[in-house]
C-alpha positions in Angstrom: -16.0 27.7 2.4 -16.0 29.2 -1.1 -13.0 31.0 -2.4 -15.2 34.5 -2.4 -15.3 34.4 1.6 -12.3 33.7 1.3 -11.9 36.6 -0.6 -14.0 38.9 -1.2 -13.1 41.6 -4.2 -13.4 44.4 -1.7 -10.3 43.1 0.1 -8.7 42.3 -3.6 -5.5 44.5 -3.3 -5.4 47.9 -5.4 -3.4 47.2 -9.3 -2.0 49.7 -10.7 -1.7 48.5 -14.9 -1.5 49.1 -18.6 1.5 52.2 -18.5 4.8 51.7 -20.7 8.4 51.8 -18.6 11.6 52.9 -21.2 15.0 52.3 -18.5 17.7 54.1 -20.4 20.8 52.5 -18.5 24.5 52.7 -18.6 26.9 51.2 -16.5 28.1 53.0 -13.8 29.3 55.2 -11.0 30.1 55.1 -7.6 28.3 57.7 -5.6 31.1 59.5 -4.9 34.8 60.8 -6.1 36.1 59.5 -2.6 38.4 56.0 -2.2 35.4 54.0 0.0 32.8 54.7 -2.6 34.9 54.0 -5.9 35.9 50.6 -3.6 32.4 49.9 -3.3 31.9 50.3 -7.1 35.2 48.3 -8.5 33.7 45.5 -5.9 30.3 44.9 -8.2 31.7 46.2 -11.2 35.4 43.6 -11.0 33.2 40.6 -9.3 31.0 40.1 -12.8 32.7 37.0 -14.3 30.7 38.4 -17.4 33.1 41.6 -16.7 36.6 39.3 -15.5 36.1 36.1 -17.0 38.4 34.4 -14.5 37.1 31.5 -12.1 36.5 33.5 -9.1 38.1 31.4 -7.1 41.2 33.0 -8.2 39.8 36.7 -9.4 38.5 36.6 -6.1 41.5 36.5 -4.3 43.4 38.6 -6.2 40.9 40.9 -6.5 40.1 42.0 -2.6 43.4 41.4 -1.7 45.3 43.7 -4.1 43.2 45.4 -6.6 40.3 46.5 -3.8 43.6 47.8 -1.1 45.3 50.0 -5.0 43.3 51.0 -7.0 40.1 53.1 -5.5 42.7 55.5 -3.9 44.3 56.0 -7.5 40.3 55.9 -9.7 38.8 58.9 -6.6 42.0 61.0 -8.4 40.6 60.4 -11.6 36.9 61.6 -10.2 37.5 64.1 -8.2 39.2 65.8 -11.3 36.0 65.9 -13.6 33.9 66.0 -10.4 30.7 68.4 -11.3 28.2 70.0 -8.3 26.0 67.3 -10.2 27.9 65.0 -8.7 29.3 62.2 -11.4 29.2 63.2 -15.0 27.9 59.9 -16.3 24.9 60.1 -14.0 23.7 63.3 -14.5 24.0 63.7 -18.2 22.2 60.2 -18.3 19.5 60.8 -15.9 20.0 63.8 -17.9 19.5 62.4 -21.5 16.2 61.1 -19.8 14.1 63.8 -18.5 14.5 65.3 -22.0 12.7 62.2 -23.7 9.6 61.8 -21.1 6.3 63.2 -22.7 7.7 62.2 -25.8 6.1 59.4 -26.1 2.6 60.3 -24.6 1.0 60.6 -20.3 1.1 56.8 -20.0 4.7 56.1 -20.6 7.1 56.3 -17.8 10.7 57.5 -18.3 13.2 56.3 -15.9 17.1 56.0 -15.9 19.6 53.8 -14.1 23.4 52.4 -13.9 24.3 49.5 -14.1 26.9 48.9 -11.1 26.1 51.4 -8.2 23.0 53.4 -8.3 20.3 54.3 -9.0 20.2 50.4 -9.3 18.4 48.5 -11.9 16.2 46.8 -9.0 15.2 49.6 -7.4 13.8 51.6 -11.0 12.3 47.9 -11.9 10.0 48.5 -8.9 9.1 51.3 -9.0 7.6 51.2 -12.9 6.0 48.1 -11.9 4.7 49.6 -8.5 3.7 52.2 -11.0 1.8 50.1 -13.1 4.2 49.9 -16.1 3.3 46.2 -17.2 5.4 46.9 -20.4 8.9 48.0 -20.2 11.5 48.7 -22.3 15.3 48.4 -21.8 17.6 50.7 -23.7 21.1 49.5 -22.7 22.8 52.6 -23.4 26.0 50.9 -25.9 26.1 50.9 -29.3 27.7 48.4 -30.0 27.5 44.8 -28.3 29.4 43.3 -25.3 28.7 40.2 -23.0 30.7 42.6 -20.8 27.7 45.6 -21.3 24.9 44.7 -23.0 24.7 41.3 -21.8 25.2 42.2 -18.0 22.0 44.3 -18.3 20.4 41.3 -19.5 21.5 38.5 -16.4 20.4 41.9 -14.1 17.1 42.1 -15.6 16.9 38.2 -15.7 18.1 38.2 -11.8 15.2 41.0 -10.4 12.5 39.6 -12.3 13.2 36.2 -11.1 12.4 37.3 -8.2 8.8 38.7 -9.1 5.6 37.2 -8.9 4.0 39.6 -11.4 6.7 40.1 -14.7 6.3 42.6 -17.0 6.3 42.5 -21.2 9.5 43.3 -22.0 11.5 44.3 -24.5 15.5 45.8 -25.3 17.0 47.9 -27.6 19.6 45.9 -30.2 23.3 47.6 -30.4 23.0 50.7 -32.4 26.2 50.3 -34.3 25.6 50.5 -38.1 22.2 52.2 -36.9 21.8 55.3 -39.7 20.2 58.0 -36.9 23.0 57.5 -34.1 26.4 57.3 -37.1 23.8 60.5 -38.5 24.2 62.5 -35.0 27.6 61.7 -34.1 28.3 63.2 -38.3 26.4 66.1 -37.9 27.8 66.6 -33.9 31.6 65.6 -34.7 31.1 68.6 -37.4 29.2 71.0 -34.9 31.9 70.5 -32.3 35.3 70.2 -35.5 34.2 73.6 -36.8 34.2 75.4 -33.5 38.1 74.5 -32.4 40.9 76.9 -32.7 43.1 74.7 -35.5 42.0 72.2 -38.1 43.3 68.2 -37.0 45.6 66.3 -39.2 44.6 63.1 -37.1 41.1 62.2 -35.4 41.3 59.3 -33.5 37.8 57.7 -32.9 38.5 55.7 -29.4 36.7 53.1 -28.1 37.1 51.3 -24.5 39.2 48.6 -24.5 38.2 45.0 -24.3 41.0 41.9 -23.6 41.7 39.6 -26.3 40.5 37.1 -26.1 36.7 39.0 -25.8 37.5 38.7 -29.6 38.5 34.9 -29.4 35.4 33.9 -27.8 32.7 35.1 -30.4 32.1 38.5 -29.2 30.8 41.2 -31.5 32.7 43.8 -30.1 35.5 44.5 -32.1 33.4 43.5 -35.3 30.9 46.0 -34.7 33.8 49.5 -33.2 34.9 48.3 -36.6 32.0 48.9 -38.0 31.1 52.0 -36.9 34.6 53.8 -37.5 34.6 52.9 -40.9 30.8 53.8 -41.3 31.9 56.8 -39.6 34.6 57.6 -41.9 32.8 57.3 -43.9 30.0 59.6 -43.5 32.8 62.4 -42.1 35.5 62.3 -44.8 32.5 63.4 -47.3 32.1 67.1 -45.4 34.8 69.9 -46.3 35.2 70.3 -42.6 37.1 66.6 -43.0 39.0 67.2 -46.6 42.3 65.7 -45.5 42.3 64.7 -42.2 43.6 60.8 -41.4 41.2 58.6 -38.9 42.5 56.2 -36.4 41.0 53.4 -34.8 41.7 52.6 -31.7 40.7 50.4 -28.0 41.9 53.0 -24.6 41.3 51.5 -21.1 43.6 48.8 -20.5 43.0 47.1 -17.0 45.6 44.2 -16.5 48.4 41.5 -17.9 46.4 39.8 -20.1 46.5 41.0 -24.0 44.0 43.3 -25.0 42.5 44.9 -27.9 44.6 47.4 -30.5 46.2 49.9 -31.0 45.8 51.0 -27.2 44.3 54.7 -27.5 47.5 55.9 -25.3 50.6 54.5 -27.4 48.9 56.2 -30.9 49.2 59.4 -28.8 52.7 59.1 -28.0 53.1 57.6 -31.2 51.8 60.5 -32.8 52.8 62.9 -31.4 57.1 61.4 -31.6 56.7 61.1 -35.3 55.3 65.2 -36.2 51.9 64.9 -36.2 50.7 68.2 -34.5 47.2 68.5 -34.7 45.0 66.0 -32.9 41.4 65.5 -32.1 40.0 62.6 -30.6 36.3 61.4 -30.9 34.7 58.6 -28.7 31.7 57.5 -30.1 31.8 53.9 -28.1 30.3 56.4 -25.5 26.3 57.6 -24.4 27.5 60.1 -22.6 31.0 61.2 -20.9 32.4 60.0 -18.1 35.4 59.5 -16.6 37.0 57.4 -19.6 36.6 60.0 -21.6 36.8 63.4 -19.7 40.1 62.4 -18.1 42.0 59.8 -19.4 41.3 60.8 -23.2 41.1 64.8 -22.1 44.2 65.2 -19.2 46.0 62.2 -19.4 45.7 61.7 -23.3 46.3 65.5 -23.9 49.8 64.8 -20.9 50.7 62.3 -22.9 50.1 63.9 -26.8 51.7 67.3 -26.3 54.6 66.0 -24.2 55.7 63.8 -27.5 55.9 66.6 -29.4 52.2 67.2 -30.2 50.9 70.8 -30.0 47.2 71.2 -30.2 44.7 68.4 -28.6 41.1 68.2 -28.3 38.1 65.4 -27.3 34.9 65.9 -28.8 31.8 65.5 -26.4 29.8 62.7 -26.5 26.1 63.3 -28.6 25.0 63.8 -24.5 22.3 66.0 -24.3 23.1 67.4 -27.9 20.1 68.1 -30.2 21.5 65.3 -32.0 21.8 62.9 -29.3 18.4 63.9 -28.4 16.6 63.0 -31.4 18.6 60.2 -32.1 17.4 58.8 -28.6 13.7 59.4 -29.5 13.9 58.5 -33.2 15.6 54.8 -31.9 13.6 54.7 -28.5 10.2 55.6 -30.4 10.7 52.9 -33.8 11.6 50.1 -30.0 7.8 51.1 -28.7 6.3 50.7 -32.2 2.9 49.2 -31.3 2.8 49.9 -27.8 2.2 53.7 -28.2 
């Protein structure tokens, strides 16, 4: 029996190929603002050994025995404050960023989005792209500053999913863009626009980045250095603009979790200290977040206001992330177009 008699051309399953996929990926969000949904999300997120670098045999006892029985109720209350009729703000904004890119790079380019933790999953979106004929895929982790706990987990998950597939697509990854001129210009232009619209002139601007354990830096992760470079370059650009004349810039780190030492100075203690020493007008920007989320909309905008005003501050504002602003979408377009070079 020959190969031809075993598998005739007409027996071959249909194969679609020749398309290009672009997948925007953000960290994740629960499916709903209720404790059960938050618990499922936190279990997946906090079980990642890139996120919590404690030996799993010890950490899982703490996670399942304590954290997952207490934190979901508290976190659910935070999500309930910022949930909208479109669902999770992070998921909604990421979806709209992807939708805004559809059609910009040609009809053969399929643009979609996914969450590293939660839904829609990276696995479901990758499989959908390949079923649609995408044999070249650009992965875009929407983290300007590289960190093993964010960017590297995307690599891990992509490898896990593709490791089960026979037909592998060609892959590219958008690199960290903490010092990319397009990113810095977009930030500066959009923050300037927003400051012009305030009813007060700020004395201080906090540049608040998501915190990480101090050991992240000590183990050689570039995250802290990337954040500090972004802050320095952004300060230099904003300092040349009249809207920021006389404004004092401070770089801080937010969202501390657990008893371990985290990167300093912390955003919450800085807000209290600024109010206590007489600062009356303060504005916060979060340049490390590509889209607004619970950390910006609840932690900074609601909790941060309470901390600053209770300490003696008066005027307080948290500026939007780049989200789907004109500047933000132009930056994403330029970044993707550059990395798609040679494919389109």
